[in-house]
N, C-alpha and C positions, 0 to 999 in steps of 0.2 A: 259709137265707135272711136275710141280715142286712138290717135295715132302712135303706133309702137316705134319708138326710136331705133330699136333692134332691127327693123327692116331696111334701115339705110345701110349702105355699103361700109364696112370697117374703113377707118382712116389709117393711112399710112403713119408710121412713126415721125416722118419728116412733117407732116401736117400737125400731128399731136404737139410736136416740139415747139413749132411756131405759135400754137394757140396758147401753149403754157408760158411762151415768152411774153405774149401780149397779157395774159392773166397776171404775171409777176409784175409787169410794169404798172398795172392798176392797182394792184394789191399793196398799196404803200406800207402797210404795217406787218406784211408777210404773215398775217394769220390764216390765209387760205380762204378768206371771205373778202369780197369786195363791198364796201359800203359808201354811202355818201362822203363820209370823212376821207376815204381813200381818194376820192375823184378830185377833191379839192386841190388845184394846183397841178392836176394832170389833165384834166379835161376842161378846156377853155368855153365858157358859156357865152362870151362876148358875141359871137357870131350867129348864136342860136336865133332864129326869127322871133320867137315868143319872148325871148328875154329882150332882144332889141326893142320891140314896140311895147314892152312893159306888161305883157300878159302874164308872164310867169317870173318868179323869183328864181335865183340861183339854184336853190335847193329843190324847186319844182322841175328845172331842167335836169339835174341830176337824177332825180327820182324816175323821170321818164326815161332817162339813158338807162338805169339799172333795169327798169322793166322790160326793155328790149331782151335782157339776157335771163331775166328771173323766171323761174319755173311758173308755167301758167297754172299750176295747182297751188302754188305756195308763194304768193306775192307779197314778200316780206321786206323788200327794200334791200335784200342782200343777196349777193350772187356768190354762189359756191363754186368750186373749180369744176364740179360735175355739171352744173347748170351752164357754165361757161362752154364747156366741152360740148354738151348737147346742143347749144345754139349753133356752134360753128358746125357740129356734124350735118345739120340741116343745110348750112351754106356749102360745105364741103360737096354734099350730094350733087350739087349743080355746076360743080367746076371739075373739069376732066383731068387736068395735070396737076401734079404737085407743084410744079415750077410756077404755074400761073397763080395757084392758091396762095403760095409762100409770098410771091411778089405783092399780091392784094393785101394780105395780111401786114406786110412790111410797110406798105405805103399807108394803109389805115392806121397803124400804131406807131408809125415812126420808129420802126425797130432797127 
């Protein structure tokens, strides 16, 4: 049984807007897909524990970061708008109010 995303409650426009702001911040090239190249200079790996102790290279940290959002059925190291939205639909389902969700997103992405 695969989990059907449509079972999650629909997100308000306010939530969708803040998710898109985060996506656009990540998507440096503006092509609608976030890749490792987009993350350079946006996502700081310095504080990542596996980078600090030498286990991972910068690219490995980026790859792990992208895999959080990447569709589980299509791990290609690229994150589309839809995959990003679907990831946050899951997060959104556990957060009651729009205001709290928006504050969380602003803090997480420094929007």
